N, C-alpha and C positions, 0 to 999 in steps of 0.2 A: 504494500500500500504506500501512497505518497503522503509525506508529512511536510507541510509548508510552514509550520510554526511550532515552536517549543517554548516551554516556560523559561523564564530568565534563569540564567546560570547563577549558582551561588557565588561566582566571582564578583558579581555586582550586587547581590542581595545581602540582606542581613545588616546588623548594626555596624557602624564604623565610627566609634568615638574618636579615634586617632585623627580621622579626617577633619572632624570639627575643631580639634586642637590646632591642626595645621592651618585651617582657614582663619582661626583667630589670630595666629601668629602673622599670617599674611595681611590681615586687616590692620594690625598694629604697625607693621612695616610700611604699608602704603600710606597710612595716616601720617606717620612721621616724615615720609618722603614728600608728601604734598604740603602739610601744614608746618612741619619742622618746629614743634613746640620745644621748650627747654627740657633738658634731661631731668631736671627737678620735678617737672610736671608729671612725667611718667613715673618717677619714684614715689611721689606723694599719692598719685592715683592708685598705683599698684599696692602700696601699703594699706590704703583705705579699703581696697577691694579684698585684700587678704583678711583684714579684720572683720569686715562684714560677712565674708564667706564662712569664716570659722564660726561666727555667731549663727548663721543660717544652718550650718551642719549640726550644731548642738541642738537647735530647735527642730531638726529633722525636716526642714523645708528643702527637700532634695532637688526639685526642678529649678528653684530659684538659685540654690547653691551651685548647681551645674552651670547656670549662666554666669555666676560670679567667677567660677574657675576659668571659663572661656575668656571673660573680660581680663582676668589676671594674665592669661597667656598673651592676650593682645597687648597688654602693658609691657610684658617681657619682650615681645617682638619689637615694639616701638623703641624701647630703651636700648636694646642691643644694636638696632639699626642706627639710632642716634649716635651711639658710641663709635660705630665703625664709619659712619658717613659724615657726620657733622662735627665731630670732636677732633681738634688738632692741638697738639702740645704747643705751649708758648714758645718753645725753642726749636720748633720744627723748621728744618732747613727751607721748606717750601715757602715759609713766611718771608724769607729774604729774597725770593726769586721774583723776577718780573719777565715780561715778554721780551725785553731787550736783554740778550745774553750778557752775563757778567762773569769775569774771570775769577775763579775761586780755587782754593786748595782745601780739600776735604779728606778726612780720614774716616774709615768705616769698615764694615764687614760685608763681603760678597754674600748676599742672601740667596741667590739662585745660581744655577749652573750657567756659565757664559755660553751662549749659543751664537753661531755664526749665521747671519742672514745673507744669503747669496745676492750678488749684484744681479739685478734684472737685466736681461739682454734686450737690446733694441736694434732694429735695422738702421736707425739713425746714428751717425757718429756723435760722440759726446762732446759737449762744449768744454767740459773739464774732465780730467781723468776720474773714472769711477772705480771705487774700491769697495770691497765687501766690508760689512759692519758686524761687530760683536755686540750683543745685547745681554745685559744682566741687571740685577737689582742691587743697589748699594744701601745697606742699613747704616745711616750716618751716625757718627759719634763726636767728631771734633771738626770745627771750622777754624782755619787759620786766618787771622786778620792782622792788620797793622798793629793792633793792640795786644796781640798774642792769641793763643788758642782759646776757643770758646766751646763749651760743651753744648752739643746740639742733638736733635733726634730726628726721626722721620725717615722715609724711604724715598729714594730717587731712582729713576731709570738711568742706568749708565750705558751710554752709546760710545763705542770705541771704533774709530776708523781703522780697519785692518783686523787681523786675527789676534785676539788676546789669548795667547797660549800658556801664559804663566799665572793664570788665576783659577782658583777652585772655590767651591762653596766653603765658607768659614775662614777664608783668608782675610787678615787685616791688611788693608791697602790704603795708600795715600794717592789721591787723584788730583791732578791739575787739569781743570777743564772749564767749560763755559756753562753756567747754570741759567736755566730759564724755565718758565712755567709752560706746560702744554696749552696751546691756544684752543679756544672753543671753535666749533665749526665756522668756517669762513665763507662757505658757499651753500646755496640751497640744497637741502637734502644730504649734506655731507656727513660722513661718519664722525661721531663725537669721540675723538681719541682722548680728550681730556677726561671725560666721564669714564671711559674704559679704564684709564690708568687709575682714576680715583677709586673705582671699585676694587682695585688691588691694593689700596692704601698707598698709592704713589702720587706725590703731589708736585714733582718737578722732574726735569730732564737735565742730566749732566753729560755734555758732549766733550770728547777729546779727539784730537786730530791724529793720534798715533798711540799704539800700545805702550810705548815707553813712558807715556804720561801717567800710566798706572804702575805704581811701585809697590811690590809686595813687602810688607813689614814682618808679619809673623802669622801664626795660625791661631784663631780664636778658640777658646775652650767651649765645650758643649756642642760642637758641630761635628763630632766624630761620625755619627750615624748618617748625617746629611752629606758629609764628604764621601762616605762609603757609597751612598746612592749616586752621588755625582760621578764617581769613578765607574760604577756599574753602567750608568746610562751612556757615558762617553765610550766605554769599551764595547758596549753592545752596538752603538752606532758605528764605531770604527770597524768592527768585525763585519757588519752587514755591508758597508761600503766596500771593504776589501774583498769580500766574497762575491758580491753581486755587481760591483761597478758603481760609479757615482750616481747615475740616474736611477737605476733600480734599487740601489742601496738607500737613496733618499726616500723613495716610496715605501720601501720595507720598513724604514725607521718610523714613518708615519703610521703605517698599518699595525706594527707590532708593539711599539713603545710610545707612540704618540708624539714623536719629535718631527714636526712639520716645517721647521725653519729652512731646511735645505730644498724644499719642493719649489720648482720653478713656477712662476705665475701662470704660464700657459697651461701647465698641468692642473693647477688648482682651478683654473677657469673651466677646463673640460669637465672636471668632476662636478663643479657647481652647475653648469648648464644641463647636465644629465640628471641632476638630483642625487648624485652618489657621494656627496661630501661626507656622509656618515661613515663611509668606508675608510676615509682618511683620518677620522677622529676616533680615538679609543672610546668606545661607548658600550651600551648594553649588548649590542650584537657581538662584539669582541669578547666581552666577559662571559656571555652565554656559551659561545663556542669553546672558549678556553676551559670554562668549568665543565662543559660536556666531555671534553677530552680527558680532563682529570678524573671525572666520575667513571668514564669507561675504563681508564687504567686501573682505578681502584677496584672496579668490579672484576676485571680480568685477574687481579691478584686475590680475589675472593675475600676482600676486607669487609668487616662488619659495617652496617649502615652508620653507626656512630663514628667509627674511625674514618670512613669515607667522607662524612660531613665535615669532620675536623680538618682533614687534608684539603678538602675543597675550599674551606674558609681561609686556611693559610695561603693556599695557592692564589686565590682571587685577590686577597689583600696584598700579597707580594707583587702581583701584576699592577695593582692600583698604585702602590707606593713607587714602584720603578717608573710608572708612567706619569708621575707628577701629581697624582690626586686631583686631576682636573674634574670639574663639575659632572660631566656625563659619566665618567667611570666611577666617581665617588657615589653618585646616585645608584648606579647599577650594583656596586659592591655592597652598599647598605641594604638595598632591596633584596639581593640574593642572600645576604646574611640573615635577614629577618625570615625569609622563606625557609632556609635550611634549619634555623633554630626552631621554627614552628613545626617542621617535619620531624625533627629529632625529639621534640617534646610532645608529639602527637596532638598538638593543638590545631584547631581549624584555622586555615589561612584564607582570608578574604581579601580580594584585590584592593578595595577602597581602604580597608584598615591598614594593609601593608603599605600602600602609597602614602597614607596619612602619617604613619610612623617614619617612613623614609623622609618625607618632606619636613617633618618636625625636627628630626635629627640634623638634617642638612641646614635648615634655616637657623637653628640654634648655633650650629657651627659657624655659619657664614650667612647672615641675613641678606647680604648684597647679592647672593646667588639667585635670589628671586628675579633679578633684572638681567641675568645672564641668559642670552638667547640659546646657547648650547644646552644649558640645564632645562630650559623650558621645552625645547624640542625633544630632549631625552624623555622627560616625563610624559609629554603628549604621545610619543611613540609607544611607550609602555602601555598607556591607556588604550591606544589604538589596537595594539596586539591583543590585549585581553578582552576588549570590547568586541572585536571580531570573532572571538571564540564563543560569544553568547548569541551570535546571529543564528536564526533558524536555518537548517540545512535540509535540502530536499534529498530524501533517502529512498531508494527503491529496492525492495526486497523481492526478487523474482521467485516465482513458484515453479518448481520443476516437477514435471509429471513422472519422470523416471530418472534413474542414475545416468542413462546415456546422454541426457541433456545437461548434465552438470558442467560448469565452466572448466575449461582447460587451464593448465598453469599459465599459458600465455595470456589468456583472457583475464585471469586473476592479476597478473602483472600489469596489464594495460589498465585495468580498473584501479589498481593501487596508484599508478602514475597519474591517472586522471583525477583521482581524489586528492592526491598531493598537490597537483597544480591548482585545483579549485580552492583547496584550503589555503594555499600560499597566496593566491590571488585575493582572497578575502582578507587575509592578514595585511597584505600590502595596501589594499583599498582602505582598511580601517586606519592604518598609519597615515596614509595620504590625506584622508578626510580631516584628520586632526592637525597634521603638521603643515600641509600645503598653505593654508592661509597665513600662518605666521612666517613661513619662508617667503611668501609673496610680499608681505608687509616689510620684512627686514631687508631682503635682497632684490626686490622688484623683478622676480622671475618665477614663472610657473613651468614645471617640467613634467608634462604628462608621460613622457617617455620613461620617466623614472619608475612608473608602475610596471612596465614591461621589463626594464633592466633589472629591477629587484628580483623578479622571478628567475632571472638567469644568473645574476652576479651573487646573490646571497647564498644559493647552493654552492657556487664556485668558491665563495669566500670561506666556506667551511674547511675543505681540504687545504686551501691556500694558507689560512691562519694556522691550521694544524701543523703543516710542514714548516711554517715559519717559526712557530714557538719551539718545535722540536729542533730546528736548526740552531736557535739561540741556546737551548739547553744542552745539546749534545755535540754540536758542531765544533766548538772550541776544543773539546777533549779528544774526539776521534775524527781525524781529518777525513778518513774514507767515508764515514757516515755523513760528515758535514758536506762532502762533495755530492753525495747522492741526494740528501735533503735539499741542498742548495740548488741542484739541477731541477728537481721537481718544483720547488717553490718558484724559481726563476721562470720556468716554463708556464706555470699557471698565472704568474704575475704578468708576463708578456701577453697572455691571452686576455686577461682583465683589462690591461691598458689598451690593447687593440680594440676591444669592444667599446670602451669608453670614448676613445678618440674618434671612432667612426660614428658613434651615436651623437657626440657633440657637434660633428660636422653636418648632421641632418638638421636643417633649420626648422623643420616642422615639429621637431621633438621638444622644443622649448619655446616659450613665449615671454619676451621682455615686456613688462607692464609698467605703468606709472605707479607712483606711491599709493599704497592702499590706505584709504581714509580710516581713521581710528574708529569712527562710528560703525563702519561696516565690520571691522575686525571684532569689536566688542559685541555687536549684534550676532555675529556668527557663533561665537563661543557661548554667549548666553543662551541662544536658541538651542545649540547642541547640548549644553548642560541640562536644559529643560527636557529635551528629548531623552537624554540618558537617565534622568531622574525618573521619568515615567517608565522608561524601559526597565529600570531597576525594580519598580514596584508593581508593574502589571505585565501581562503577556500581550504583546502586540507584534504586528508584522514589521519587518525591517524597511519596507518600501517607503513609508512617509519620511523616515529619517534620512535615507540615502538621497531620495529625490528632493527633499527639502533643502538638504545641505548643498547638493549640486546646483539647485536652482538659485540659492543665495550666492553661491560661488560665481555662477554665470552672471548674475546681476552685478556683483562687484566688479568682475572683469569688464563688463560693458560700461559701467560707470566710470572706470578709470582708463578706458581705451580711447575716449574721444576728447580732444583738447577743448578747453573753454574758448569761446569766441567773443570775449568781452571786447567792446569797441575801444581798445587802447593799444598803444605800442609800448612794448617793454624792451629795453636795451640794458643788458646786465654785463657789467665789467667784472668778470670772474676773477677770483684771487688764486693765481697759480704761481706765486712767488715772482722771481725775476723772469717775466714772460708776459704773454698776452693771449687772452681768449675773451672775445666780446660776443655775446649771444644776442641776436636781434630776433624778436618775436612779434609778428605783425597781427593786426586784428582778425584777419581771416584764417589764422592758423599756420601761416608760413614761418619758416625759420631760416636765418642766415647766420653764419659764424664768421667772424673776422679774426683770423689767426688762431692757432692752437699750438702753443709752444711754451717751454720753460727751460731755463738754463741748466737745471740740475737733474730733473726727473722727467723724462719724456712721457711716462705713463700718467703723470699727474694731470695735465690738461685734458687728456682723453677721458680720464675717470671723472673729472669735475664736470666736463661738458655733458657726458652721458647721464650723470646723476641729475644735473640741473634740468635737462630735457625731460627726465622721468617725472620730476616733481610738477611739471606743467602739462603732462599728458601729450607731449609732442615727441614721438619716437624717431624722427628722421630730420635730416637737414636738406633744405631746398638748394643750398649753396654754401660753399666754403671759400672765403677769400684769403689768400696768403699775401700779406702786405709786401714782403721783400725777402731776400735770400739769407737773412740771419737765422741761424739754427734755432735760437730761442723763440722764434715766432712760428715755426712749423714742425718741430721735431715730434710733436704729439699726433700729427696727421695720420701716419700709417696705422697706429693702434686705433685711432678714432674711426678710420675707414673699416677696420675689422669689426668694430662694435656697432656701427650705425649705417643705415642706408643714406648715401649722400648723392644728390642729383648731379652735382657738378662742382669742379674746382676752378676758381678764377684767379689768374695771376697776371702780372704785367710782363711785357716782353723782356724787360731787363732781368727778371728772375731766372729765365731759362738759360743760365750759364752753367754748364755741367762741370766747370772747374770749381764752382762753389760747393762747399761742404753740404752734403745731404740733398742737393737738388735732384740728383739722379735717382736716389731712393724714393723721394717724393713722387716723381713721375712714374716710376715703376710700380709703386704701390697703387696709384690711381689706375694704372693700366690693368693690374691684376684684378681689380674690382670692377672693371669696365666702366669707370667713371671718366667722363670727358674732361679735358683741361681746356679752358677757354681763356683767350687773351682779352684783357681789358685795358683801357687807357683813358686819359682825360676826355671828358665829353660823353662817355658811355653812360647809359642808364640801365640799371638792372630791374627787371620786372618781377616783383615778388608779391605785391599786393596792389590793387588798383588805387587804394587811398594812400599808399606809402611810396615816396620817391627816393630811390637810391641812386645818387649821382656820383660818378668818379671824377674828382677834380684834378688828380695827378696820379702818375706822371704822364707827360706827353709821350706818345708812342715813338716819335722820332727823336726824342731827346734822351740821352743817357748820361747821368751825372757821374762824377768821379767815385762816389761811394754808394754802397747799397742803401744806406739809411736815407740818403737824399732821393733815392728812387722809390721810396715807400708809396704804396697805393693809399691815396687819401679819399675817404668815402664820406659823403654828406647824406645823412638820413633825415628826411623831412616828413612830418605828419602833423595835420591839424594846425598848421602855422608855426610849428616848433621845429628845431633842427638840432641834430647831434653830429659832431664832426669827429671822425676817427682818423688818426694821423700816423699810426705805426711808429717808426723811429725817425720821422722826418727831421732833417737838420740841414744846415749849410744852405746851398743854393736852392734846394727844394723848399726849405722853410721860407726863404726870401720870396720865392715865387708865390707861395700860398698867401702870404700877407698882402699880395697885390690884388687878390680877389676882393670884391665888395660883397661879402656874404654875411648874413645874420647867423650867429652861432649862439645857441642857448646852453649847450653842454659840449665842452671841449675835452677831448682825450689829450692829456699832456704827453707830448712825444718823448720817445726814447726813455721810457720808464721813469720819467721825472728827473733825468740827468741834470745836474747843476751846471753842466757845460752849455746847456741850451739857453738861447736868448729868451728867457721867460717873460721879461718885462715887455719886450716888443710884441710877443705873441699874445700876452695878456691884454695889452691895450687894444690890439687889433680885434681880438675875439670879443672882449667885454662880456664874457659869458656869465650866465647865472651860476654855473658850476664848472670846475675843471677837475678831471679825475686822472690819476697816475696809476698805471698797472705796474706795481713794483713789489720787491721783496725787502725793501729797506725800511726798517722801523723808524718812526719819527720824521719821515720825509714830508708829511703834510705840513708840519710846523716850519720846516725849512723853506718850503715853497710859498707859504702864505704871504710873506712880505713882498714877493716878486709879482703878485697879481693884484688887480684892483680890489679895493676893500669890499666891493659888492659881490665878488666872486667867491663862492664856497669852494674850498679845496678838500679833496678826498684822495686817499691813497689806499689801495687794496691791502697793503701791508698793515696799515693802521685800522682800517674800517672793514676789512673783509670785502666780499663782493658788494658792489654798489649797483642797485637797480634804478634805472631812470624810467619812469612811467609817464606817458603822455596820453591823456584821455581824449575822447572824441571832441570835447569842447575846447581842447588846447591847454588844459591845466597840466602843470608839470610837477612831478613829485620825485624826490631823490630819497632812496631808502638804503642805508648801509646795513650790512648784516650784523656788524658789531656796533655797540653804542659809540657815539662820537666822543664821549668822555668816559673813560674807564680808569 
């Protein structure tokens, strides 16, 4: 007979008091993050709640006392979050740091293993020599000043240009470097690196130009175990790279011990596009597979269940410690520990209660983990796995008239494979329904192909990780066994990378979307929570939940896939350091980019432009203008063409000099993407929007000045009676010619990144603009430029103000909006 529904599984049913405690902790943490009351408020409220709750217990008012216990846990959550997020010692080194780097000499202890971040490769030649960087965390103790040493506290991120090979966890070091605070996001939708560091208790960044600037003094007491782990991690990573080669060794380090710093960006992008990033992060999948192999080994040795459970706990926590106790593996280890202890004690294990205990332990350990996307996705994945196990399954039990019609072994095998595929598909769908919205909100990408790839790669990952962990355990001791295990692991790894690479190249497998609105994300999870609650307490079909979730998902995708067509022109001077990227957005949805380059990091302008377009629901460029042949104005173009559809590239005739650094790469990149390169010159008009006029004022096609800067493309953008003038690096004869024009300028792009060698006084008098904006990486530049321009002209610098957005409404009103406050 066919069965299309079944009662809810005990996985979701039954009482779950631990989940109530976890939710109370979460409420307290969120209240403290939003309202940020004083720590004394939490302590006083918590004390009062304890006193009242004790009284209620003595009076046997159990329900009200239970509420008091939950309120008490909420106070605990708020207090520990306030301690970790808002409390800073009076002598914390971060209090002395500013955005302008200051030269300091600091003594402290290396708190984390120094890891080398590889230099990202780019087809463009570098403006400056690029070196690899070593990252670690310094726990500060002494600051040397002109008045002598001062005792300090706090943690800073230490960045060393080059390979720091003489530092280990626990080393007392003296560092001479440049101290600064991490800046908040400078561009629309940009990743908040300052908050990311703050969640780790890091308040400042200390940079040094050479490993010799870090002098080892001695070894700190109490770091013996951490130094041992440091050595284990380093030797494991070195062994994998030696055995498998640099590329596969870097991937193996990520897969087996969670060390992802050596992974090239191109590979990380492939895993992200296919939704397979969870394979590169030590998570519940890795812990489950590892624990499964340990369990199988114990059973083969016929060990008792209690001994098996103890060995599994030791092995899992050893893996967690060696992997650095990152949130996903910490969550998986705690969860598995609770499950094993419940099994050994013969107590019932309910999913919600186990999740509640896990969340409570983790939040008490680190309340900031609540805001870690990796931890959030890890918990959602676990809920998706167990939720999928409660779905009703259609089961058919055939009736056989006689033994001659019984299924053959082949039919049994086929049925088993079919059931495995169906069960796996349900698990993957459960995970995807819970995790995909958060991934879309955080990374602006939806990867439907991940549903199919998980069916292939998760079974592949089981023997892959098994051979990998066996290689780490036995390979160093027995070279012949290491060769066999290494060969098998390397072959499976090559197959996995081949599948991921080809899947990433299939454009239909993933969809880049705009920023997901918070209202949609909250609505999705609240609706899903309501469905799960009903599912937990009643018997119902799965169809309303699945179709309701998919319908809301489709609505959100449609809501974020169409650009808004407000009758206004937006011109955003993006902050890319010493470089230029100006994004023009017209009222009818058109987009034009003026330059895309930076002197230090070619990937930065591409990343900034892509993110900025995502925040405005505009996933393509109608055109890209390269002002001139300086590398810091176009070295981000090749990567940008990889990331976005671009209708055409516009350049002046003077740029097409293949003796200039990077010009040939620029043209080849456009050719590979079938993007036409069009020549523009003075007098040309670009058609982007019927209400917007884009006029090229310079250079004259027949004139070639002595310097590239003087040949910069000068673009006048006009809308609703207002104008914006983009000048590139215009200087010398080109600048003199520009000032001969009789043009009204409301917003002026200060040429050459605000170089003080420019004749700003003459330019300022000629333009008499409402605002002048410099695209620069030099802090304090706005204050230096202000006296050179008329008093009526507002001066902005992307180094000081972040991205600056100029908005012109249909009526002609003009608004300038810097990303960072003008006075900080």
